[in-house]
C-alpha positions as CSV (number, residue, x, y, z in Angstrom):
1,M,-18.8,-5.4,1.0
2,A,-18.5,-8.0,-1.8
3,S,-17.0,-11.3,-1.0
4,S,-13.7,-12.4,-2.5
5,S,-13.2,-15.7,-4.3
6,S,-10.7,-18.2,-3.1
7,P,-7.4,-18.5,-5.1
8,A,-7.7,-22.3,-4.9
9,A,-11.1,-22.3,-6.5
10,A,-10.5,-19.6,-9.1
11,P,-9.0,-20.8,-12.4
12,C,-6.3,-18.7,-14.1
13,R,-8.6,-17.0,-16.6
14,F,-6.7,-13.8,-17.4
15,L,-3.5,-14.9,-19.1
16,S,-4.1,-14.5,-22.8
17,P,-2.3,-16.7,-25.4
18,L,0.0,-13.8,-26.1
19,A,0.9,-13.5,-22.4
20,T,1.5,-17.2,-22.1
21,A,3.8,-17.2,-25.1
22,A,5.7,-14.2,-23.7
23,S,6.1,-15.9,-20.4
24,R,7.7,-18.9,-22.1
25,A,10.0,-16.6,-24.0
26,L,10.8,-14.8,-20.7
27,L,12.1,-18.0,-19.1
28,S,14.4,-18.9,-22.1
29,S,15.7,-15.4,-22.9
30,P,19.4,-15.0,-21.9
31,S,19.3,-11.2,-21.9
32,P,18.1,-9.3,-18.8
33,T,17.0,-6.4,-21.0
34,T,14.9,-8.7,-23.2
35,R,13.5,-10.5,-20.1
36,R,12.4,-7.2,-18.6
37,R,10.8,-6.1,-21.9
38,L,8.9,-9.3,-22.2
39,L,7.8,-9.2,-18.6
40,L,6.4,-5.7,-19.0
41,S,4.6,-6.7,-22.1
42,T,3.2,-9.8,-20.4
43,T,1.9,-8.1,-17.3
44,T,0.4,-5.2,-19.2
45,T,-1.6,-7.8,-21.2
46,T,-2.5,-9.4,-17.9
47,I,-3.9,-6.3,-16.4
48,A,-5.9,-5.4,-19.5
49,A,-7.3,-8.9,-19.7
50,A,-8.2,-9.0,-16.0
51,M,-10.2,-5.7,-16.3
52,A,-11.9,-6.8,-19.4
53,A,-12.9,-10.3,-18.1
54,S,-14.2,-8.8,-14.9
55,S,-16.3,-6.3,-16.8
56,Q,-17.8,-9.0,-19.0
57,S,-18.5,-11.3,-16.0
58,E,-20.4,-8.6,-14.3
59,G,-22.3,-7.7,-17.4
60,S,-21.9,-4.0,-16.6
61,A,-21.5,-1.1,-19.0
62,S,-19.8,0.9,-16.4
63,S,-16.2,2.1,-16.8
64,P,-13.3,-0.2,-15.5
65,C,-12.3,0.2,-11.9
66,K,-9.7,2.7,-11.2
67,V,-6.1,1.6,-10.5
68,L,-5.2,3.2,-7.2
69,D,-1.9,3.3,-5.3
70,S,-2.5,2.8,-1.6
71,H,1.0,3.8,-0.4
72,L,3.4,6.4,-1.6
73,H,5.2,9.5,-0.5
74,V,6.0,13.0,-1.8
75,W,8.4,15.5,-0.5
76,A,9.8,18.8,-1.4
77,S,12.3,19.3,-4.2
78,P,15.5,21.0,-3.1
79,Q,14.2,24.3,-4.4
80,Q,10.8,23.9,-2.6
81,A,12.8,23.0,0.6
82,K,14.6,26.4,0.3
83,E,11.4,28.3,-0.4
84,G,9.2,27.2,2.5
85,Y,9.0,23.4,2.9
86,P,12.2,22.5,4.7
87,Y,13.3,19.0,5.4
88,F,13.4,17.8,9.0
89,P,17.0,18.0,10.2
90,G,18.9,14.8,9.4
91,Q,16.1,13.6,7.0
92,E,17.1,15.4,3.9
93,A,15.9,13.8,0.7
94,T,18.4,11.8,-1.4
95,L,15.8,10.8,-4.1
96,R,13.6,12.9,-6.3
97,G,10.1,12.8,-4.7
98,D,8.2,15.9,-5.8
99,A,4.6,15.8,-6.9
100,D,5.3,16.7,-10.5
101,F,7.6,13.6,-10.9
102,L,5.0,11.4,-9.2
103,L,2.3,12.6,-11.6
104,E,4.6,11.8,-14.6
105,C,5.2,8.3,-13.2
106,M,1.5,7.7,-12.6
107,A,0.5,8.8,-16.0
108,E,3.0,6.5,-17.6
109,A,1.9,3.5,-15.5
110,G,-1.9,4.2,-15.9
111,V,-2.5,4.8,-12.2
112,D,-5.5,7.0,-11.5
113,G,-5.0,8.1,-7.9
114,A,-3.1,7.5,-4.7
115,L,-3.0,7.7,-1.0
116,I,0.0,10.0,0.0
117,V,1.6,8.9,3.3
118,Q,3.3,11.8,5.2
119,P,7.1,11.1,4.8
120,I,9.7,11.1,7.5
121,N,11.6,13.7,5.5
122,H,9.2,16.4,6.8
123,M,8.3,14.6,10.1
124,F,5.2,16.2,11.7
125,D,5.2,19.3,9.4
126,H,2.5,18.4,6.9
127,S,2.5,21.6,4.9
128,L,4.1,20.2,1.8
129,V,1.7,17.2,1.5
130,T,-1.3,19.4,2.4
131,S,-0.4,21.7,-0.5
132,V,-0.3,18.7,-2.9
133,L,-3.7,17.5,-1.6
134,K,-5.2,20.9,-2.2
135,K,-3.7,21.2,-5.7
136,C,-4.9,17.8,-6.8
137,P,-8.0,16.9,-4.8
138,S,-9.4,14.4,-7.3
139,K,-6.0,12.6,-7.6
140,F,-4.8,12.3,-4.0
141,I,-5.9,11.8,-0.5
142,G,-3.6,12.0,2.5
143,C,-2.4,9.8,5.4
144,C,-0.9,12.0,8.2
145,L,1.8,10.9,10.6
146,A,0.9,10.4,14.3
147,N,2.9,12.4,16.8
148,P,3.2,10.4,20.0
149,A,4.8,13.2,22.0
150,D,4.4,12.7,25.8
151,D,2.5,16.0,26.2
152,G,-0.4,14.7,24.1
153,S,-0.1,17.5,21.6
154,G,-0.3,15.0,18.7
155,I,-3.9,14.2,19.5
156,K,-5.0,17.8,18.7
157,Q,-2.8,17.8,15.6
158,L,-4.4,14.6,14.5
159,E,-7.9,16.0,14.9
160,H,-6.9,19.2,13.0
161,L,-5.4,17.3,10.1
162,I,-8.4,15.0,9.7
163,V,-11.2,17.5,10.4
164,Q,-9.7,20.7,8.9
165,E,-7.2,19.5,6.3
166,K,-9.2,16.5,5.2
167,Y,-6.6,13.8,5.7
168,R,-8.3,10.4,5.5
169,A,-5.9,8.1,7.5
170,V,-3.0,8.3,10.0
171,R,0.2,6.4,10.2
172,F,1.6,4.9,13.4
173,N,5.4,4.5,13.3
174,P,6.4,2.8,16.6
175,N,10.0,4.0,16.1
176,L,8.8,7.5,16.8
177,W,7.4,6.7,20.3
178,P,9.5,7.9,23.2
179,S,12.3,5.5,24.1
180,G,11.0,2.5,26.0
181,Q,7.4,3.2,25.4
182,K,4.8,1.3,23.3
183,M,2.0,2.2,21.0
184,T,-0.3,1.0,23.8
185,N,0.8,3.8,26.2
186,E,-1.8,6.4,27.2
187,V,-1.0,8.7,24.3
188,G,-1.0,5.9,21.8
189,R,-4.3,4.6,22.9
190,S,-5.8,8.1,22.8
191,L,-4.5,8.6,19.2
192,F,-5.8,5.2,18.1
193,A,-9.2,5.9,19.7
194,K,-9.4,9.3,18.2
195,A,-8.6,8.0,14.7
196,G,-11.5,5.5,15.1
197,E,-13.8,8.2,16.3
198,L,-13.0,10.3,13.2
199,G,-13.3,7.4,10.8
200,A,-9.6,7.4,9.9
201,P,-7.9,4.1,9.4
202,V,-4.6,3.6,11.2
203,G,-1.7,2.4,9.1
204,I,1.0,0.6,11.1
205,M,4.6,0.4,10.0
206,T,6.4,-2.6,11.6
207,M,9.7,-2.1,9.9
208,K,11.7,-4.0,12.5
209,G,9.4,-7.0,12.3
210,I,5.8,-7.6,13.3
211,G,7.0,-10.0,16.1
212,L,8.1,-7.0,18.1
213,Y,4.7,-5.3,17.9
214,I,2.1,-8.1,17.6
215,Q,0.9,-7.9,21.2
216,E,0.4,-4.1,20.9
217,I,-1.5,-4.4,17.7
218,E,-3.7,-7.2,19.1
219,E,-4.4,-5.1,22.2
220,L,-5.4,-2.0,20.2
221,C,-7.6,-4.1,17.8
222,R,-9.3,-5.8,20.7
223,D,-9.8,-2.7,22.8
224,Y,-10.9,-0.4,20.0
225,P,-12.8,-2.6,17.5
226,E,-14.2,0.3,15.6
227,T,-10.8,1.6,14.5
228,T,-9.7,0.3,11.1
229,V,-6.1,-0.9,10.9
230,I,-4.0,-1.2,7.7
231,L,-0.7,-3.2,7.9
232,D,1.9,-1.5,5.7
233,H,4.0,-3.6,3.4
234,M,2.6,-7.0,4.4
235,A,3.8,-6.2,7.9
236,F,7.3,-6.5,6.5
237,C,7.0,-10.3,6.3
238,K,9.4,-11.9,3.8
239,P,9.0,-15.5,2.6
240,P,9.8,-17.4,5.8
241,T,13.1,-19.3,6.0
242,N,13.1,-20.4,9.6
243,N,10.8,-21.2,12.6
244,E,10.9,-17.6,13.9
245,E,9.9,-16.1,10.6
246,E,7.2,-18.8,10.2
247,K,5.8,-17.8,13.6
248,A,5.9,-14.1,12.7
249,F,4.1,-14.7,9.4
250,S,1.5,-16.8,11.1
251,S,0.8,-14.1,13.7
252,F,0.4,-11.6,10.8
253,L,-2.1,-13.9,9.1
254,N,-3.9,-14.5,12.4
255,L,-4.7,-10.8,12.6
256,S,-7.3,-11.4,9.9
257,R,-9.6,-12.5,12.7
258,F,-10.2,-8.8,13.4
259,P,-12.6,-7.9,10.6
260,K,-11.3,-4.3,10.3
261,V,-7.7,-5.2,9.7
262,Y,-6.5,-4.6,6.1
263,V,-3.2,-5.4,4.3
264,K,-1.1,-3.4,1.9
265,Y,0.6,-5.7,-0.7
266,S,3.1,-2.9,-1.2
267,A,6.8,-2.1,-1.5
268,L,7.4,-5.6,-2.9
269,F,11.2,-4.8,-3.1
270,R,11.2,-4.6,0.7
271,I,9.5,-8.0,1.3
272,S,11.0,-10.1,-1.5
273,R,14.2,-12.1,-1.3
274,E,14.6,-12.0,-5.1
275,A,15.2,-9.4,-7.8
276,Y,12.4,-7.9,-9.8
277,P,9.7,-9.0,-10.5
278,Y,9.7,-10.3,-6.9
279,E,8.1,-13.5,-7.8
280,D,8.6,-15.1,-4.4
281,T,6.0,-12.7,-3.0
282,A,3.3,-14.6,-4.9
283,Q,3.1,-17.3,-2.2
284,L,2.8,-14.6,0.5
285,L,0.0,-13.1,-1.5
286,S,-1.7,-16.4,-1.8
287,H,-1.8,-16.9,1.9
288,V,-3.0,-13.4,2.6
289,I,-5.8,-13.8,0.1
290,S,-6.8,-17.1,1.7
291,N,-6.9,-15.5,5.2
292,Y,-8.0,-11.9,4.6
293,G,-9.8,-12.1,1.2
294,A,-8.8,-9.9,-1.7
295,N,-11.3,-7.2,-0.6
296,R,-9.0,-6.5,2.4
297,I,-5.8,-6.2,0.3
298,M,-4.5,-3.2,-1.6
299,W,-1.5,-2.6,-3.8
300,G,1.0,0.2,-3.0
301,S,4.2,1.2,-4.8
302,D,6.2,3.0,-2.0
303,F,7.2,5.7,-4.5
304,P,9.7,7.2,-4.7
305,F,11.8,4.5,-3.0
306,V,10.7,2.0,-5.7
307,V,11.9,4.1,-8.6
308,P,15.6,3.1,-8.5
309,E,14.5,-0.5,-7.7
310,C,12.3,-1.4,-10.6
311,G,10.6,1.9,-11.7
312,Y,7.1,3.0,-10.8
313,K,5.5,1.3,-13.8
314,G,7.4,-1.9,-12.9
315,A,6.0,-1.8,-9.4
316,K,2.4,-2.0,-10.7
317,E,3.2,-4.7,-13.2
318,A,4.9,-6.9,-10.6
319,V,1.5,-7.3,-8.9
320,S,-0.1,-8.9,-11.9
321,H,3.0,-11.0,-12.6
322,A,2.7,-12.4,-9.0
323,A,-1.0,-12.8,-9.4
324,S,-0.5,-14.9,-12.6
325,K,1.6,-17.4,-10.6
326,I,-1.1,-18.2,-8.1
327,S,-4.2,-18.0,-10.4
328,V,-5.7,-14.9,-8.8
329,S,-9.1,-14.3,-10.4
330,P,-9.7,-11.1,-12.4
331,S,-12.2,-10.0,-9.8
332,D,-9.7,-10.4,-7.0
333,L,-7.0,-8.6,-9.0
334,E,-9.4,-5.7,-9.4
335,W,-9.9,-5.5,-5.6
336,I,-6.1,-5.5,-5.0
337,L,-5.3,-2.9,-7.7
338,G,-7.8,-0.4,-6.6
339,K,-11.3,-1.5,-5.5
340,T,-10.3,-2.3,-1.9
341,V,-8.8,1.1,-1.2
342,S,-11.7,2.8,-3.1
343,Q,-14.2,1.1,-0.9
344,L,-12.3,1.9,2.3
345,F,-12.1,5.6,1.5
346,Q,-15.6,6.2,0.2
347,G,-16.0,9.4,-1.9
348,A,-12.3,9.7,-2.7
349,W,-10.8,10.0,-6.2
350,V,-13.9,11.7,-7.6
351,A,-13.7,14.6,-9.9
352,P,-15.0,17.8,-8.2
């Protein structure tokens, strides 16, 4: 896999004069609406410049790298829920999250493909997501949800979803483990090992803070080094404000010592302490690039939850805005916006 350049060594080459002027105007504008408009214009210019610069530097005539969303969800519309794709009791959708809406948002934002993560709204019933994957095989791949039931039935389900239904990854949600049990219990270890055997990366959601799960993650990575791990939403690490948060962030960065651990720079609204464009996540990103390398980092929107926060298009553009604050090179930005996830899931997002 190609190496990633260091953010300290890479000059900020992709801000055009137009983007720089717009950034100055953004800081002085008193109107939130005007600031938003200027920001969107600036970051759109940034992405285009980054892609162009990278293409020129490589001297390649090939088409630009695809922009790929590594983390989003779809669920049934109310009508679909009535017609055969019911919500799990107590997990009824409160936002629009159907595939048609997603495709509209992706087209507007210029996003070429995505990894769909099975939503809690349908729990372990994957039929809705499976139907979307079959309908749009060149646009989407799937990440199923691990079922850690005590009887071990989730292991067979995992194998069926990956082998028969062609899911490419699996999500571990530690909150779904039986009360008092850990991801490192017998079932969890079997699920983790099976995922590695089948070549499916394990995405881990540490919503309650990585400090609660760091020992489990380290144990799984140590005992099953062939299984790839993806840490969702920067392991839910916000910019540290105290010693405990600094310790948690350091433990997250230290997981980079395992070469098969990847990071999703995703759901920025969840890890920022600021309003859009979530500029305080730039320093988090800088540390992650320094430790993991851009070729182990991938952007994700967390659609549809992101829509009422900043809009889907805004979610993509916030990445380039953050990158501009820490002088991320055009090459590294390409990795983050699509190349990493494309390399990780070889053969995906290819027209049949």
